[in-house]
VOGU-3710 file (C-alpha; in Angstrom, 3 decimals, decimal comma):
1> makksfnryt> -10,888/14,388/-71,764  -8,200/11,817/-72,585  -8,168/8,638/-70,506  -5,444/8,827/-67,878  -2,754/6,157/-67,802  -1,800/4,629/-64,434  1,385/2,803/-63,452  0,105/1,392/-60,174  -3,134/0,851/-58,277  -4,059/1,291/-54,628
11> vtsalpyang> -7,292/-0,597/-53,995  -8,927/-0,379/-50,585  -11,869/-2,265/-49,097  -13,919/-0,793/-46,263  -12,467/-1,685/-42,868  -14,956/-4,012/-41,128  -15,773/-3,215/-37,494  -14,030/-5,697/-35,220  -17,150/-6,178/-33,086  -18,625/-9,164/-34,911
21> pvhighlagv> -18,103/-11,625/-37,771  -18,435/-10,976/-41,513  -21,715/-11,792/-43,282  -22,790/-12,159/-46,908  -23,986/-8,555/-47,095  -20,426/-7,399/-46,464  -19,117/-9,827/-49,078  -21,585/-8,847/-51,803  -21,298/-5,128/-51,159  -17,535/-4,778/-50,789
31> yvpadiyvry> -15,120/-7,673/-50,580  -16,040/-9,983/-53,465  -16,163/-7,212/-56,117  -12,919/-5,718/-54,788  -11,189/-9,101/-54,890  -12,424/-9,811/-58,423  -11,108/-6,461/-59,600  -7,713/-6,873/-57,920  -7,241/-10,404/-59,261  -8,113/-9,057/-62,712
41> lrskgkdvaf> -5,518/-6,288/-62,359  -2,855/-8,777/-61,276  -3,741/-11,032/-64,213  -3,068/-8,060/-66,471  0,350/-7,597/-64,841  -0,528/-4,399/-62,957  1,328/-3,152/-59,878  -1,415/-3,217/-57,238  -1,665/-2,889/-53,462  -4,870/-4,410/-52,058
51> icgsdehgva> -5,413/-2,884/-48,623  -7,802/-3,677/-45,784  -7,872/-4,235/-42,026  -10,026/-4,177/-38,921  -11,583/-0,929/-37,700  -11,017/-1,263/-33,970  -12,135/2,083/-32,553  -15,457/3,804/-32,000  -18,512/3,392/-29,823  -19,610/0,126/-31,465
61> itlkarkegi> -16,544/-1,571/-29,973  -17,103/-0,203/-26,468  -20,768/-1,200/-26,522  -19,800/-4,747/-27,493  -17,247/-4,835/-24,682  -19,805/-3,736/-22,081  -22,316/-6,275/-23,387  -19,820/-9,152/-23,190  -18,230/-7,997/-19,911  -14,722/-7,748/-21,378
71> tpqqvvdkyh> -12,365/-4,948/-22,391  -12,485/-3,239/-25,801  -9,016/-4,655/-26,534  -10,275/-8,186/-25,888  -13,199/-7,548/-28,240  -11,031/-6,371/-31,129  -8,438/-9,107/-30,590  -11,167/-11,757/-30,773  -12,962/-10,488/-33,854  -9,881/-9,291/-35,742
81> eqikksfsdf> -8,505/-12,828/-35,798  -11,876/-14,344/-36,725  -12,470/-11,876/-39,572  -8,909/-12,225/-40,876  -9,169/-16,036/-40,957  -12,597/-15,967/-42,625  -11,342/-13,690/-45,401  -8,270/-15,859/-45,925  -10,237/-19,125/-46,003  -12,734/-17,597/-48,422
91> gisfdiyhrt> -9,994/-16,458/-50,791  -10,047/-12,657/-50,439  -6,495/-11,877/-51,550  -5,529/-8,802/-49,519  -1,875/-7,823/-49,712  -2,214/-6,883/-46,069  -5,005/-7,209/-43,521  -4,044/-4,599/-40,935  -5,620/-3,258/-37,744  -6,204/0,268/-36,475
101> sskthhetaa> -4,935/-0,604/-32,996  -1,403/-0,948/-34,410  1,395/1,417/-33,397  1,901/2,465/-37,021  -1,731/3,466/-37,327  -1,833/5,417/-34,066  1,245/7,369/-35,142  -0,015/7,950/-38,702  -3,461/9,186/-37,632  -2,055/11,413/-34,872
111> dffkklydeg> 0,532/12,916/-37,245  -2,148/13,566/-39,882  -4,329/15,372/-37,318  -1,398/17,362/-35,916  -0,353/18,561/-39,374  -3,854/19,850/-40,108  -4,018/21,434/-36,648  -0,631/23,154/-37,037  -1,732/24,556/-40,398  -4,927/25,982/-38,929
121> kfveqsskqf> -7,239/23,635/-40,796  -9,497/22,958/-37,770  -11,929/25,229/-35,934  -11,947/24,950/-32,137  -15,516/25,113/-30,887  -17,383/24,547/-27,624  -20,898/23,182/-27,407  -23,209/21,591/-24,870  -23,436/17,823/-25,026  -25,015/15,079/-22,949
131> fdpvekqfla> -23,094/14,169/-19,786  -23,575/11,301/-17,329  -23,579/12,890/-13,837  -22,964/9,513/-12,156  -20,150/8,186/-14,372  -18,765/11,722/-14,808  -18,244/11,430/-18,546  -19,657/12,777/-21,781  -21,911/10,423/-23,691  -21,535/9,409/-27,300
141> dryikgtcpt> -24,851/9,232/-29,157  -24,944/5,442/-28,869  -24,614/5,663/-25,082  -28,004/7,360/-24,812  -31,378/5,656/-25,008  -34,865/7,087/-24,897  -38,261/7,069/-26,531  -38,282/7,624/-30,279  -40,163/10,806/-31,218  -41,284/9,185/-34,479
151> csfpeaygdq> -42,653/5,779/-33,454  -42,612/5,911/-29,612  -40,252/2,912/-29,403  -38,908/3,120/-25,821  -35,329/1,974/-26,538  -34,171/4,173/-29,398  -30,487/5,136/-29,514  -29,284/8,716/-29,597  -28,334/8,418/-33,264  -30,959/6,028/-34,655
161> cencgstlsp> -34,162/4,201/-33,818  -33,654/0,563/-34,752  -37,414/0,031/-34,649  -38,479/2,517/-37,329  -35,093/3,380/-38,853  -35,304/7,114/-38,150  -32,013/9,007/-37,951  -31,988/10,930/-34,670  -29,927/13,241/-32,531  -29,829/12,761/-28,732
171> gelinpksml> -31,750/15,995/-28,184  -34,774/14,556/-30,033  -35,216/11,588/-27,668  -38,065/11,660/-25,150  -36,896/10,876/-21,593  -33,249/10,187/-22,526  -31,224/7,978/-20,192  -27,523/7,145/-19,982  -26,756/3,550/-20,899  -23,806/3,653/-18,514
181> sgaeptmeet> -25,643/4,406/-15,278  -29,312/4,755/-16,167  -29,228/8,344/-14,950  -30,876/11,218/-16,770  -28,038/12,983/-18,575  -27,325/16,646/-18,118  -26,062/19,112/-20,713  -22,476/20,200/-20,119  -20,079/22,246/-22,196  -17,200/20,540/-23,983
191> khwyfpldqy> -14,635/21,557/-26,575  -13,926/19,829/-29,883  -12,006/20,405/-33,103  -14,211/20,780/-36,159  -13,224/20,327/-39,784  -14,865/23,156/-41,787  -16,322/20,993/-44,544  -18,357/23,949/-45,773  -15,132/25,644/-46,909  -14,544/22,759/-49,350
201> edwlkewile> -18,054/22,781/-50,812  -17,164/24,644/-54,023  -14,132/22,442/-54,606  -16,191/19,276/-54,032  -18,835/20,500/-56,490  -16,186/20,867/-59,157  -14,222/17,725/-58,312  -17,186/15,326/-57,999  -20,107/16,816/-59,902  -18,070/18,057/-62,880
211> ehkewkpnvy> -14,920/15,912/-62,996  -16,387/12,534/-61,960  -19,633/12,169/-63,836  -18,513/8,639/-64,715  -19,056/7,490/-61,107  -21,900/5,029/-60,563  -25,309/6,768/-60,452  -25,975/5,696/-56,850  -22,637/7,169/-55,723  -22,885/10,356/-57,777
221> gqckswidng> -26,507/10,897/-56,728  -25,822/10,566/-53,003  -22,851/12,946/-53,246  -24,903/15,472/-55,186  -27,710/15,327/-52,629  -25,288/16,006/-49,765  -23,555/18,852/-51,560  -26,824/20,419/-52,759  -28,156/20,421/-49,186  -25,111/22,379/-48,000
231> lkprpmtrdl> -22,117/21,045/-46,069  -21,451/21,908/-42,437  -18,401/21,732/-40,146  -18,017/18,301/-38,527  -16,245/17,526/-35,245  -13,150/15,357/-35,698  -12,772/14,530/-31,986  -14,904/12,771/-29,367  -15,072/12,503/-25,583  -14,213/8,808/-25,176
241> dwgisvplkd> -11,643/6,633/-23,434  -11,177/4,193/-26,351  -9,434/5,322/-29,506  -6,481/7,403/-30,646  -5,727/10,200/-28,207  -5,952/13,687/-29,678  -2,270/14,773/-29,912  -2,736/18,140/-28,187  -1,868/19,265/-24,663  -5,349/20,562/-23,849
251> akgkvlyvwf> -7,209/17,488/-25,147  -7,146/15,104/-22,204  -9,912/12,502/-22,369  -10,536/13,098/-26,073  -9,914/10,778/-29,000  -10,004/11,144/-32,765  -13,435/10,622/-34,330  -13,511/7,055/-35,665  -14,422/8,316/-39,135  -11,334/10,519/-39,074
261> dapigyisat> -8,972/7,709/-38,112  -10,522/4,750/-39,997  -9,797/5,882/-43,605  -6,281/6,818/-42,530  -6,047/3,114/-41,682  -5,599/2,482/-45,402  -2,467/4,644/-45,330  -0,988/3,093/-42,187  -1,631/-0,413/-43,563  0,157/0,509/-46,780
271> kdwaketgkn> 3,128/1,734/-44,731  3,531/-1,615/-42,965  2,964/-3,579/-46,195  5,592/-1,499/-47,993  8,054/-2,057/-45,153  7,516/-5,822/-45,375  7,902/-5,921/-49,179  10,676/-3,362/-49,671  8,447/-0,866/-51,480  7,946/2,872/-51,007
281> wedywkkedt> 4,504/3,464/-49,488  4,375/7,038/-50,782  4,358/5,760/-54,381  0,917/4,276/-53,661  -0,541/7,390/-52,007  1,264/10,415/-53,356  2,194/9,777/-56,997  -0,160/11,110/-59,665  0,305/8,006/-61,817  -1,303/5,876/-59,075
291> rllhfigkdn> -5,011/5,110/-59,292  -6,745/5,102/-55,890  -9,996/3,108/-55,697  -12,270/2,607/-52,669  -14,638/-0,389/-52,601  -17,375/0,276/-50,044  -21,082/-0,154/-49,285  -23,577/2,653/-49,793  -23,615/3,564/-46,087  -19,970/4,690/-46,402
301> ivfhciifpa> -20,297/6,815/-49,544  -20,298/10,201/-47,811  -17,198/9,410/-45,764  -15,171/8,123/-48,737  -16,367/10,562/-51,383  -16,747/13,802/-49,429  -15,163/13,827/-45,958  -11,988/11,767/-46,523  -11,149/13,419/-49,883  -11,627/16,849/-48,284
311> llkaegsyil> -9,220/15,868/-45,496  -6,693/14,614/-48,066  -7,106/17,853/-50,006  -6,532/19,871/-46,839  -3,371/17,903/-46,030  -2,126/18,615/-49,528  0,311/15,836/-50,413  -2,003/12,909/-51,179  -3,720/11,761/-54,360  -7,523/11,610/-54,374
321> pdnvpanefl> -9,750/8,615/-55,153  -10,288/8,190/-58,878  -13,407/6,094/-58,360  -15,538/4,776/-55,502  -17,596/1,893/-56,955  -19,970/1,495/-54,005  -22,686/-1,146/-54,034  -26,158/-1,044/-52,524  -27,365/-3,465/-49,826  -28,028/-7,201/-50,039
331> nlesnkists> -31,169/-8,409/-48,278  -31,662/-11,933/-46,975  -34,850/-13,819/-47,847  -36,642/-10,487/-48,517  -35,653/-8,943/-45,177  -32,864/-6,550/-44,296  -29,766/-8,214/-42,892  -29,569/-7,416/-39,183  -26,571/-8,397/-37,085  -28,313/-7,522/-33,800
341> rnwavwlhey> -31,217/-9,828/-34,691  -28,929/-12,564/-36,096  -30,683/-12,284/-39,459  -27,593/-13,012/-41,523  -25,532/-15,701/-43,207  -22,208/-15,522/-41,378  -19,108/-16,266/-43,443  -17,347/-18,412/-40,831  -20,467/-20,571/-40,453  -20,902/-20,900/-44,215
351> leefpdkqdt> -17,304/-22,103/-44,577  -17,961/-24,818/-41,994  -21,350/-25,892/-43,343  -20,414/-25,763/-47,054  -16,774/-26,926/-47,132  -14,878/-26,340/-50,393  -17,759/-24,284/-51,794  -16,187/-20,840/-51,543  -16,584/-20,296/-55,273  -20,266/-21,183/-55,238
361> lryvltanap> -20,941/-18,327/-52,838  -18,587/-16,002/-54,737  -20,449/-16,788/-57,955  -23,941/-16,343/-56,505  -23,045/-13,058/-54,801  -21,499/-11,758/-58,042  -24,306/-12,921/-60,331  -26,818/-11,297/-57,968  -24,688/-8,325/-56,869  -26,556/-5,236/-55,569
371> etkdndftwk> -24,704/-2,928/-57,960  -27,314/-0,225/-58,568  -30,170/-1,259/-56,272  -30,733/-3,468/-53,243  -30,926/-7,156/-54,158  -32,075/-10,272/-52,364  -30,198/-13,455/-51,433  -32,305/-16,593/-51,060  -31,127/-20,098/-50,360  -33,296/-21,451/-53,209
381> dfqarnnsel> -31,564/-19,126/-55,683  -28,193/-20,166/-54,240  -29,068/-23,814/-54,892  -30,449/-23,126/-58,375  -27,402/-21,148/-59,515  -25,042/-23,847/-58,253  -26,949/-26,753/-59,776  -28,217/-25,139/-62,987  -25,300/-22,873/-63,853  -21,997/-23,782/-62,188
391> laifgnfinr> -22,615/-27,528/-62,279  -24,810/-27,934/-65,367  -23,070/-25,392/-67,617  -19,514/-24,612/-66,477  -18,648/-27,900/-64,775  -20,497/-29,992/-67,363  -18,550/-28,517/-70,274  -15,135/-28,933/-68,654  -15,989/-32,478/-67,622  -17,118/-33,480/-71,127
401> avvlthkyfd> -14,060/-31,922/-72,775  -11,614/-33,637/-70,399  -13,396/-37,022/-70,302  -13,689/-37,253/-74,087  -10,037/-36,283/-74,603  -8,962/-38,956/-72,122  -11,278/-41,502/-73,741  -10,404/-40,886/-77,380  -6,790/-39,703/-77,206  -5,447/-41,058/-73,905
411> gmvpslgelt> -5,481/-37,551/-72,427  -3,181/-36,103/-75,110  -4,425/-32,854/-76,637  -4,906/-33,603/-80,348  -3,712/-31,274/-83,072  -5,939/-28,838/-84,922  -6,891/-29,972/-88,395  -8,910/-28,460/-91,200  -11,517/-25,990/-89,936  -15,167/-25,956/-90,918
421> pedqatidal> -17,207/-22,706/-90,902  -18,703/-23,901/-87,602  -15,223/-24,315/-86,106  -14,146/-20,882/-87,303  -17,283/-19,214/-85,927  -16,620/-20,810/-82,538  -12,957/-19,724/-82,562  -13,934/-16,163/-83,533  -16,475/-16,073/-80,705  -13,858/-17,394/-78,253
431> kafpdkisas> -11,389/-14,649/-79,184  -13,922/-11,923/-78,322  -14,530/-12,993/-74,715  -11,432/-11,542/-72,967  -12,226/-8,063/-74,287  -15,914/-8,383/-73,398  -15,114/-9,417/-69,831  -12,445/-6,688/-69,567  -14,854/-3,998/-70,745  -17,325/-4,975/-68,036
441> ldqfkfreav> -14,709/-5,165/-65,266  -13,196/-1,825/-66,276  -16,639/-0,296/-65,676  -17,108/-2,217/-62,391  -20,001/-4,203/-63,906  -19,239/-7,462/-62,161  -22,620/-9,096/-62,790  -22,231/-8,466/-66,497  -18,653/-9,757/-66,454  -19,502/-13,057/-64,747
451> nhlmdlarlg> -22,397/-13,538/-67,173  -19,909/-13,207/-70,054  -17,739/-15,841/-68,380  -20,682/-18,218/-68,148  -21,529/-17,485/-71,786  -18,076/-18,783/-72,742  -18,910/-22,081/-71,015  -22,253/-22,054/-72,855  -20,344/-21,591/-76,120  -18,299/-24,716/-75,337
461> nkyladtepw> -21,388/-26,756/-74,455  -23,174/-25,705/-77,627  -20,127/-26,497/-79,758  -19,872/-30,046/-78,401  -23,641/-30,572/-78,654  -23,676/-29,365/-82,271  -20,601/-31,292/-83,461  -21,352/-34,533/-81,524  -17,796/-35,968/-81,452  -19,081/-39,148/-79,745
471> kliktdperv> -20,935/-39,965/-82,989  -18,054/-39,031/-85,322  -15,272/-40,906/-83,527  -15,899/-44,134/-85,479  -16,456/-42,536/-88,878  -14,232/-39,443/-88,863  -11,584/-39,542/-86,096  -9,565/-36,755/-87,765  -12,545/-34,428/-87,455  -12,861/-35,348/-83,775
481> ktimniaiqi> -9,247/-34,270/-83,216  -10,098/-30,749/-84,339  -13,278/-30,669/-82,250  -11,517/-31,793/-79,079  -8,621/-29,403/-79,638  -11,057/-26,475/-79,818  -12,931/-27,765/-76,745  -9,685/-27,928/-74,755  -8,686/-24,438/-75,953  -12,016/-23,110/-74,644
491> sgnlavlsep> -11,364/-24,974/-71,374  -7,904/-23,387/-71,043  -9,355/-19,939/-71,649  -12,030/-20,596/-69,035  -9,342/-21,573/-66,535  -7,530/-18,230/-66,842  -10,567/-15,991/-67,298  -12,391/-17,556/-64,340  -9,568/-16,944/-61,847  -10,737/-13,474/-60,694
501> flphtaqkly> -14,263/-14,794/-60,100  -13,665/-18,432/-59,113  -10,072/-18,633/-57,829  -10,396/-22,050/-56,169  -11,955/-23,490/-59,323  -9,208/-21,986/-61,467  -6,548/-23,691/-59,342  -8,280/-27,053/-59,886  -8,441/-26,367/-63,619  -4,725/-25,541/-63,794
511> ktipvngtkw> -4,025/-29,060/-62,464  -6,081/-30,556/-65,281  -5,561/-28,177/-68,215  -1,828/-27,505/-68,949  -2,195/-23,868/-70,021  0,818/-22,031/-71,463  0,214/-18,921/-69,377  -2,094/-17,629/-66,662  -2,112/-13,937/-67,625  -4,998/-12,113/-69,261
521> edtgsteivn> -2,853/-11,504/-72,352  -2,617/-15,276/-72,842  -6,388/-15,614/-73,319  -8,466/-15,363/-76,474  -6,056/-17,797/-78,120  -6,455/-21,248/-79,678  -2,878/-21,963/-78,618  -3,319/-21,516/-74,866  -2,826/-25,324/-74,629  -0,199/-27,014/-76,793
531> sgaslgeqqy> -1,119/-29,892/-79,061  0,426/-33,036/-77,637  0,245/-31,803/-74,039  -1,082/-34,272/-71,480  -4,201/-33,427/-69,491  -4,186/-34,016/-65,762  -6,677/-36,172/-63,926  -10,335/-35,304/-64,299  -11,592/-33,272/-61,309  -15,157/-32,530/-60,385
541> lferiedeqi> -15,301/-28,765/-60,089  -18,742/-28,518/-58,502  -21,189/-30,873/-56,839  -24,947/-30,821/-56,573  -26,429/-29,066/-53,560  -29,310/-31,153/-52,262  -32,676/-30,003/-50,951  -31,823/-31,210/-47,436  -28,889/-28,791/-47,213  -31,054/-25,859/-48,253
551> eaqvkkltdt> -33,902/-26,869/-45,963  -31,471/-26,867/-43,032  -30,409/-23,298/-43,822  -33,989/-22,118/-44,252  -34,911/-23,746/-40,935  -32,067/-21,924/-39,225  -33,494/-18,629/-40,468  -37,046/-19,647/-39,576  -35,910/-20,378/-36,023  -34,176/-16,999/-35,912
561> raknmetdnq> -37,354/-15,264/-37,078  -39,385/-17,045/-34,384  -36,958/-15,924/-31,684  -37,059/-12,364/-32,982  -40,859/-12,342/-32,979  -40,829/-13,618/-29,415  -38,463/-10,806/-28,446  -40,467/-8,265/-30,434  -43,635/-9,286/-28,614  -41,871/-8,591/-25,338
571> kvtpvkeemk> -40,759/-5,171/-26,577  -43,932/-4,198/-28,424  -44,948/-0,601/-27,863  -47,639/-0,616/-25,157  -51,182/0,476/-25,942  -51,660/4,156/-25,249  -54,015/5,282/-22,507  -57,688/4,622/-23,035  -59,698/7,154/-25,026  -63,432/7,843/-25,169
581> fddfmkmdlr> -65,527/6,975/-28,210  -66,464/10,619/-28,539  -62,759/11,497/-28,803  -62,337/8,994/-31,627  -65,355/10,418/-33,437  -63,674/13,839/-33,464  -61,114/12,502/-35,984  -62,018/13,255/-39,600  -60,368/10,529/-41,695  -60,644/11,027/-45,447
591> vgevktaekv> -59,523/9,358/-48,644  -56,910/11,499/-50,394  -54,594/11,309/-53,368  -51,008/12,555/-53,547  -50,640/14,931/-56,492  -47,041/16,132/-56,058  -44,174/15,152/-53,771  -40,657/16,425/-53,181  -37,942/16,066/-50,567  -37,640/18,884/-48,045
601> eksdklikmt> -34,312/20,666/-48,391  -31,763/20,038/-45,624  -33,740/17,065/-44,301  -33,169/13,389/-44,994  -36,492/12,346/-43,413  -39,176/14,699/-44,691  -41,253/14,704/-47,881  -43,535/17,628/-48,764  -46,705/16,605/-50,624  -49,771/18,252/-52,068
611> vdtgidtrti> -52,794/16,058/-51,348  -56,243/16,202/-52,909  -58,596/15,455/-49,993  -61,769/15,883/-52,038  -62,460/18,951/-49,911  -59,381/20,883/-50,927  -55,786/20,471/-52,054  -53,440/20,956/-49,134  -49,780/20,658/-48,152  -48,783/17,788/-45,843
621> vsgiakhfsp> -45,249/17,125/-44,606  -44,418/13,572/-43,513  -41,241/11,917/-42,175  -41,262/9,012/-44,626  -38,281/9,753/-46,896  -36,330/6,796/-45,479  -39,074/4,460/-46,698  -40,553/6,040/-49,827  -39,216/8,185/-52,648  -41,241/11,227/-53,785
631> eemvgkkvtv> -41,813/9,440/-57,099  -43,377/6,461/-55,299  -45,843/8,678/-53,447  -47,221/10,560/-56,456  -50,598/9,079/-57,452  -51,008/7,039/-54,245  -54,375/6,878/-52,531  -53,787/7,740/-48,879  -55,647/8,009/-45,591  -55,622/11,609/-44,339
641> lanlaprkim> -56,353/12,890/-40,845  -57,995/15,989/-42,243  -58,890/17,967/-39,114  -55,512/17,893/-37,384  -54,453/21,402/-36,384  -51,786/22,773/-38,779  -48,210/22,955/-37,539  -44,937/24,166/-38,996  -42,271/21,599/-39,803  -38,941/23,079/-40,940
651> giesqgmllf> -40,730/26,292/-41,857  -43,467/24,557/-43,910  -47,062/24,565/-42,661  -48,331/20,974/-42,679  -52,137/20,758/-42,877  -52,878/17,223/-41,811  -51,338/13,796/-41,354  -51,085/10,635/-43,472  -51,558/7,223/-41,849  -48,904/4,513/-42,129
661> aensdgslka> -48,514/1,077/-40,555  -45,169/0,118/-39,071  -43,938/-3,478/-39,386  -41,838/-5,253/-36,772  -38,685/-4,628/-38,835  -39,323/-0,868/-38,777  -40,484/-0,609/-42,390  -43,504/1,585/-43,154  -46,493/0,654/-45,302  -49,101/3,194/-46,365
671> vnpdaaaeng> -52,605/2,560/-44,991  -54,171/2,804/-48,433  -57,884/2,922/-49,162  -59,157/0,890/-52,089  -58,250/2,451/-55,439  -61,971/2,791/-56,246  -62,604/5,023/-53,208  -63,305/8,633/-54,160  -61,160/11,476/-52,904  -62,920/13,033/-49,934
681> atia> -64,788/9,873/-48,943  -65,004/9,647/-45,165  -63,473/6,661/-43,365  -65,624/5,382/-40,522
//
């Protein structure tokens, strides 16, 4: 299929919840790669709208408001301004940073819903849901707490247990309680409007699985898994008092589901941006020669690749996303980032504690981006990449080129003389870099692209080290002119090519290196700086990050971990009631080995395994899919409770139980016998 040509680009970044500040996980997963790509497009002269804003509806906002004793509006006003300022100070170059509480957004989302309703695209359906008899209101999943059926944690939410990570529904909780009044909720009937996603299943199979095989494997794989498991109707309304009112007469007390209204926030933001700039917003959402791209994290893949496109398809007049280059998650010092536990590096704090080092963080997050798998941020790696790469390679080359030109030629760029084979090889290598970086960015391979950029600085360092102009200046000054001209040409190319990745650094370079143009098309040239042009003052692009600075950040995290452990000890699951020794002796624990493993269809928690217990080979179903892949389990030695009565789980008879240990962060570790233990050996 021929590559499609686009005349304009609409690039969106996931709308951050306005219930807390931005952290490095958000930056690495969404905002830095999106900003790099948009800056690259602008450098190539493309017509692009870079759209984002605060997501200000949903239960997360109301929970924050109750916790802080303020109104939801006060919550979103506070965090919207903080997030907007942090992005701006960091250099994320949105064309507009909007908010879903705006009048334009409320009207746009309501109109979108009403059009689908008028065309019969929703199914009206009643069901029984949890209701607080004291507060007289229906309860969203997050307003219900109870005991987790998986790990017995007593404060699991109605949609997820934060202790073990299990995805739940309120009906699965043991002893559920309303978070509003503490009362035991009742089940009452309520009506909602469902979007029949199942009716779009065949179209989604064709559109994603056949027409978009070029999508990143993590995105394509998650979409395929959802579609293969069968799609179901999803309610697009909720019983809440905070959000966009459902625009129907018989819908009092109901609002649009936050995942219905949030993606429409991209459209409403574009409307207000277009009004401010004199453009036509529909060009960016309804013209086939516009490329729509969503930059998101992996937790938003389903909404941006399946649900939102199906809604756009149902509406009928919008273009669909051409690509959704979602990233995986960034961990922090080998642990999952957790906002509730304050295990994070917050952007606004970083900007205060590391002034003028925006590009250092941008570089580290790009060089270590979680593009196809979860990656880890450590402060030691942050320090090493700054000192050993940005400072020692990039900054060192620019500094040498500028200092030597000032020293030998009073800051005037010398003319290019006769070329040696070494000069020509360096020039040929220089010319190849713009295309190499472009090829990587066009495929959303940002780590690869920034490595190419650093390789260009390495080329410059090697060239100066090999030619040694400081030795030739007394014996062959004409030769030194050529060397320094080439060094300055590499510097000028670095200035332009680095702008998408290191925008603050590029601006410093432009003050020193008088480049002829700042567009991508100007790069790859040995005439990007004119001979005879005067260099500006030498500027130090980067500075060394000392051990003391890193130790302070590590200590901050260590203190956070200590506080969390103290809290965890207070919340630790109590010891179960005492049992007799004879009861313990009834348990038959055996060494087993997993022979086969596969995910259970229509379940995101269960894995079905065949286990050799030494006595027999039996089927065991375990709710561990959130922690282990089937491939990881095959070949593992496991501890089997062999005489547990069989029971059916999703229609499969499970003949035993495997033992796992649960860490304080909710992760599971298999209780493995030694590899030398024989299958069937008893554990006493």
